[in-house]
C-alpha positions in Angstrom: 2.6 3.9 -4.8 1.7 1.3 -2.2 -1.0 -1.1 -2.2 -1.9 -2.8 1.0 -4.2 -6.0 1.1 -7.4 -4.6 3.0 -9.9 -7.7 2.9 -10.2 -10.9 1.0 -13.6 -12.8 -0.1 -15.4 -14.9 -2.7 -14.4 -14.4 -6.2 -17.8 -14.0 -8.5 -16.0 -14.7 -11.8 -12.4 -15.0 -12.7 -11.2 -11.9 -14.8 -7.8 -11.4 -16.5 -6.5 -8.1 -14.6 -7.1 -5.8 -11.4 -9.7 -3.0 -11.6 -9.6 0.1 -9.8 -12.0 2.8 -8.7 -13.5 4.7 -5.7 -15.8 2.8 -3.4 -19.1 4.2 -2.8 -21.3 2.5 -0.1 -24.9 1.8 -1.0 -26.6 1.2 2.0 -30.4 2.2 1.1 -32.5 2.9 -1.8 -31.7 6.4 -1.7 -27.9 5.6 -2.1 -28.8 4.0 -5.5 -30.6 6.9 -6.9 -27.8 9.4 -5.8 -25.2 6.9 -7.4 -27.3 6.8 -10.8 -27.3 10.3 -11.0 -23.3 10.5 -10.5 -21.4 11.0 -13.7 -18.3 8.9 -12.3 -20.6 5.6 -11.7 -18.1 4.0 -14.2 -15.1 4.4 -11.9 -17.0 3.5 -9.0 -16.7 0.2 -6.9 -20.1 -0.4 -5.1 -20.2 -1.5 -1.7 -23.4 -3.1 -0.2 -24.1 -5.1 2.7 -25.3 -8.4 1.1 -25.7 -10.2 -2.1 -29.5 -10.3 -1.7 -29.8 -6.5 -1.6 -31.9 -6.4 -4.9 -32.2 -2.5 -5.1 -28.4 -2.3 -5.7 -28.9 -4.3 -8.8 -30.4 -1.3 -10.6 -26.7 0.0 -10.6 -25.1 -2.7 -12.2 -26.6 -2.0 -15.9 -24.6 1.3 -15.6 -21.2 -0.7 -15.5 -19.6 0.3 -12.4 -15.9 -0.9 -12.3 -16.7 -3.4 -9.5 -18.7 -4.8 -6.6 -17.9 -5.6 -3.2 -20.6 -7.1 -0.8 -20.1 -7.5 3.0 -22.0 -11.0 3.2 -23.4 -12.9 0.4 -22.4 -15.6 -2.2 -21.8 -15.6 -5.8 -25.0 -17.4 -6.3 -27.0 -14.6 -4.8 -28.9 -12.0 -6.8 -25.9 -9.4 -7.2 -23.6 -12.2 -7.7 -25.6 -13.4 -10.7 -26.2 -10.2 -12.2 -22.6 -8.7 -11.7 -21.3 -12.0 -13.4 -23.9 -11.6 -16.3 -22.7 -7.8 -17.1 -19.0 -8.8 -16.5 -18.4 -6.9 -13.5 -15.7 -7.9 -11.2 -17.0 -8.7 -7.7 -15.7 -9.9 -4.4 -18.5 -11.0 -1.9 -18.3 -12.0 1.7 -15.3 -9.8 2.4 -13.4 -10.2 5.5 -11.2 -7.6 6.6 -7.3 -8.4 7.0 -7.5 -6.2 10.0 -10.7 -5.9 11.6 -9.8 -4.8 15.1 -11.3 -8.1 16.9 -14.6 -7.2 15.9 -16.7 -10.0 15.7 -17.9 -10.7 12.3 -20.9 -12.9 13.0 -22.8 -12.5 16.4 -24.4 -15.4 18.7 -27.4 -15.2 16.5 -25.7 -16.2 13.5 -25.9 -12.9 11.6 -23.6 -10.3 10.5 -22.9 -7.8 13.4 -23.7 -4.3 12.8 -20.2 -3.5 14.3 -18.5 -5.5 11.6 -20.6 -3.9 8.8 -19.8 -0.4 10.3 -16.0 -1.5 10.4 -16.2 -2.5 6.7 -17.8 0.9 5.6 -15.4 2.8 7.5 -12.4 0.9 6.0 -13.3 1.1 2.3 -15.8 3.8 1.7 -14.4 6.7 -0.3 -11.1 4.9 -0.7 -9.4 4.3 -4.2 -9.1 0.3 -4.3 -8.2 -2.4 -6.5 -10.0 -5.7 -6.9 -8.0 -8.5 -8.1 -10.4 -11.3 -9.3 -7.6 -13.5 -11.2 -8.0 -16.3 -8.9 -10.9 -18.8 -9.5 -12.1 -18.7 -5.9 -10.5 -15.8 -4.0 -11.1 -12.3 -4.6 -8.9 -9.5 -3.0 -9.5 -5.9 -2.2 -6.4 -3.7 -2.1 -6.2 -0.1 -0.9 -4.5 2.1 -3.2 -2.3 5.1 -2.5 0.6 7.0 -1.5 0.0 5.4 2.3 -2.0 2.5 1.9 
């Protein structure tokens, strides 16, 4: 098995071990409803665009394995809720190989191209979150050819 570092970000709460799950992107409320009905939710790592995406908070009581946000801070809604439920979370991820796509545009906002790149890189992938460091969380692709 090969693990490849795919992204780093802000660690929400230090944890003692890496957690593993399949990434599911939650981009709209309908995605939340679909995931809440999924019997495999407890083996899922939720990926969402931002820490203020409050509709995604409904998933956390169902105890997914972890949470990844493309933007946002540990002090955001999802950061606080994930910490309360003891769910490992890596926020404001930065891809290790982003293909030169700008993360933030001239307007200071996250670019749609970067969001799409993160989703394309992580969605449906088996990953491990490493939140053992106090400040930095890491996202590893797991697999034969990771």
